[in-house]
Every structure is written in structure tokens, then in C-alpha cells.
C-alpha positions, 0 to 999 in steps of 0.5 A: 770255032766251037771247042767242046769237052766231050765226057762219056763214063756210063759204062765201064770205058772212061771216054773222053774227047775234045771237039774243035770246030765240027771234028774230034782233036784228041781223045783219051780212054781206059776200060781198065775196072774202077778207073773212072774217078782216078782217070776221068780229069788226069784224061781231061788235063791231057787234051786240054794241055795236047791242045794248047787250051785251059778249061775256060777256053772251052765253049762247052762242056757235054757229058753222056747223061745216062742211063748206065752205070750209077758210079760211072755216071756220078763220076762224069757229070760231077767232074763235068759240073766242076769244070763248068763252074770253075771255068765258066762254061755251060753244060751240055748233054745227050743221051747215052742211047743217041750216043750209040746210035750216033757211033753206029751211024758215024762208023758205017756199022748200020747195014743195007736196009736197017729198019732200026738201030736198037742199043743194048746197054748192059743192067746185069743177067739178061736186063738192058737199058734200050730203045728203038731207033730208026737208022736217021736217029729218031728215037721212036720208044721211051727208054726203058729197062728191059729183061730179054727173052725170045719175044723181045722186039719180035715185031722190029725183027719181023719188018726187016734188018735190025741192028742191035748196038752196046755192051749188052749186044753179045749176052742178047744175041742168042735170044735175038738171033734171026735173019736180017739181026746184027750185033755189035758189041762195044762200049760208047765212045765219046768221040761218038757224043761229036753230032748229038753234043753239036745238035744240042750246042747250035741250039742253044740247049744248055743245062742248068749247071746247078741242078743238072742230074743223070738219067739212072732210069733206076733207082740206085739200091745198097747193098750190105757186105757179108764180110765181116768189117771188124 
């Protein structure tokens, strides 16, 4: 029986879940702004306590690796690594876009005859982090930041029904709308990490806990406040 802690903090939603023997035993989540640092660890403790487990009882910790929010990814990965070091359990990771595709598959969101599933993670303004997947979950293109306009994904849209899913779906719906285009506005949830995490676990694809870093995709750019602090 496997016990895998799942951590998803790549967007505005702070979400954790506990997978036990191939199913989700419990989960916690919050979309309160800037809550990741304050809530991730307490949520994890609540999960373990509710199932009568200690961190050392886990078989692995799986974290959503990005792309996504710089701060959110740092919180999730640092929390996962801290648990792995302290409890002596291995680290797994799955891509955030793969989580959204898994969420679409598990939730029955893929329309009949769908040719492509395209996650859209909000990257501000009309930019998203994205890639093209088959309905079976195979990634067909590289993960990239992309500014969306009326020409975006024209080939995929012309070939049949397409599902656009993610927290950037709504803002792109007007320019990408057309026959066969379906939009699902949602955050990635930790519970949707179940199947990709199990695949990584069963294949033994564990990460180097000491050197693992999130997949930021773009460099973090610090800004200087215009307000006078003194």
C-alpha cells in the first residue's frame, strides 16, 4: 500500500492531498490571497493527523513542479523538500500542465471527439504558460510562455474540438472562441496529481531532493516599490 503526499501550490490555489493505496484519502485547499506560506504546512499536518499518520509513514512526497507562480512554487517545493529530508522519504514531481490534463481526464471534462487538450496557466495580461496535449495525456509540444491572440492554436482549432483548461482559460476565451472550442476556468488541484504521481512512483522516477528546483520557465524579475518606506 502506497502513501503519497501531493502538494499543488503553483497558482492562487493552495492545495494538498493524501493518496493512499491508489485513491485520495483526504485533501485540503484554500484560495485566500497570499496564503501559501501560512497554510501549506498546517494543511499537511491536518491531513496526516486525520489519517493517523506521521510524515515518516509516507512512501513519497510529490510536488507540482511548475510552471506557475514563482512564490507559490518556492513554497511548495521547499515544503516538500523539508518533509523529505526530515522524514527520510523520496521526492517526486509532476508538471503543472500535466496536472491540468489529468484533472480534465479524471473529471470527465474532455468533450466527445476532442483532438487536443491545451492547458492555459495565467502569466498576466494575455500571456499564458501552455503546451498541447492529446486527450490521452501525451504532450505534443514544448512547454512555453505564449502571448495569446486570434492566431494562437489555429492549426489545432481547425482540426476538431479542443479543450482549453486552466486559470487562464477565461481571459483567452474571447480571442480563441469558435466551433468546437471548450473553455474550463479552473486551478490545478492536488487531488488531480494522483495518476501522474502514481506513474512516477511506480516507475521509480525519484528526484534528487538536495538539488531539485521548480520549473519556473521564466526568470524571476524583482521590482522596486515606488512608495517611500522611510
